[in-house]
Structure formats: C-alpha cells, structure tokens
C-alpha positions in Angstrom: 0.0 0.0 0.0 1.3 3.4 -0.9 0.9 6.0 1.8 0.4 9.7 1.2 3.6 11.7 1.5 2.5 13.4 4.8 1.5 10.1 6.4 4.8 8.5 5.3 6.7 11.5 6.9 4.7 11.2 10.1 5.4 7.4 10.2 9.1 8.2 9.8 9.0 10.8 12.6 7.4 8.3 15.0 10.1 5.7 14.1 12.8 8.3 14.9 11.1 9.2 18.3 11.1 5.5 19.3 14.9 5.4 18.9 15.4 8.2 21.4 16.3 6.8 24.9 13.6 7.5 27.5 16.2 9.1 29.8 17.0 11.7 27.1 13.3 12.5 26.7 12.9 12.9 30.5 16.0 15.0 30.8 14.8 17.4 28.0 11.2 17.6 29.3 12.5 18.4 32.8 15.0 21.0 31.4 12.5 22.8 29.1 9.6 22.8 31.6 11.9 24.0 34.4 13.1 26.9 32.3 9.5 27.7 31.3 8.5 27.7 34.9 11.3 30.0 35.9 10.4 32.4 33.1 6.8 32.5 34.0 7.4 33.1 37.7 9.9 35.8 36.9 7.5 37.6 34.5 5.3 38.7 37.4 2.4 38.6 35.0 -1.1 37.0 34.9 0.5 33.8 33.7 3.1 33.6 36.5 0.9 31.2 38.5 1.3 28.6 35.7 5.0 28.6 36.4 4.3 26.3 39.3 2.6 23.9 37.0 5.6 23.9 34.7 7.8 23.3 37.7 5.6 20.3 38.7 6.1 18.8 35.2 9.8 19.3 35.6 9.9 17.8 39.0 8.0 14.7 37.9 10.2 14.2 34.8 13.4 14.7 36.9 12.2 12.2 39.5 11.7 9.6 36.8 15.1 10.5 35.3 16.9 10.4 38.6 15.3 7.0 39.4 16.3 5.6 36.0 20.0 6.6 36.5 20.0 5.6 40.2 20.9 9.1 41.3 19.6 9.0 44.9 20.7 12.4 46.0 19.1 14.0 42.9 15.9 11.9 43.6 15.7 13.2 47.2 16.3 16.8 46.0 13.5 16.6 43.4 11.1 15.2 46.0 12.0 18.3 48.1 11.5 20.6 45.2 8.2 18.9 44.4 7.0 19.7 48.0 7.8 23.4 47.5 6.2 23.3 44.1 3.0 21.8 45.6 3.0 24.6 48.1 3.5 27.2 45.3 0.6 25.7 43.4 -1.6 25.8 46.5 -0.7 29.4 47.3 -1.1 30.6 43.7 -4.3 28.6 42.9 -3.9 28.4 39.1 -7.3 26.7 38.8 -9.0 29.9 40.0 -9.7 32.9 37.9 -8.8 36.4 39.0 -12.4 37.1 39.8 -12.8 34.2 42.2 -9.6 34.8 44.2 
C-alpha cells in the first residue's frame, strides 16, 4: 500500500522518536519545563501562577530521570522541590480565575 507523503513522513517521525532513549526525553522535558516555569514566575504577569505547574512537570520528569539513572541524591532533591512546588501551586491557585480569588 502506498501512503500519502505526509503520512509517510509522520510514520518516519514516529520511528525516529522511538529510537530516542527515554532518559533523554525525560531530561529534556525536565529542562525545558523547568526553564519555562522560571520564566513564567519571573515575569510577574497574569501567567506567573502557571510557572508552578511547569515546575511540577519538571519535578516529575526529573524524579523519573533520577530514578532511572539511580541518582539517589538527585531523587531526594527533586522530592523536596516537588513539595515546595506543591506549596506554590496551593498558594497561587492556578485553577481559580482572578475574579474568584
């Protein structure tokens, strides 16, 4: 069966993604979401409260990454960061709109 060009390209992209080690994916997700969280919090804007959600994504990705490479100190550090992130999420309440705060 001959596939349309765009579908063939998509299939090729999925094959490439499957060759990337999970550790690398976790590392990049953690890095990018952590930087996004820092940028959002530093912006002191209406979107700042979502920085905590980005940090939570970074914490979870880094916990899985640290576990996969058996980096116990990093794992403990990330659990600590996740606690402060949970506190930040609770205090900023990103699920509430400005009117209901």
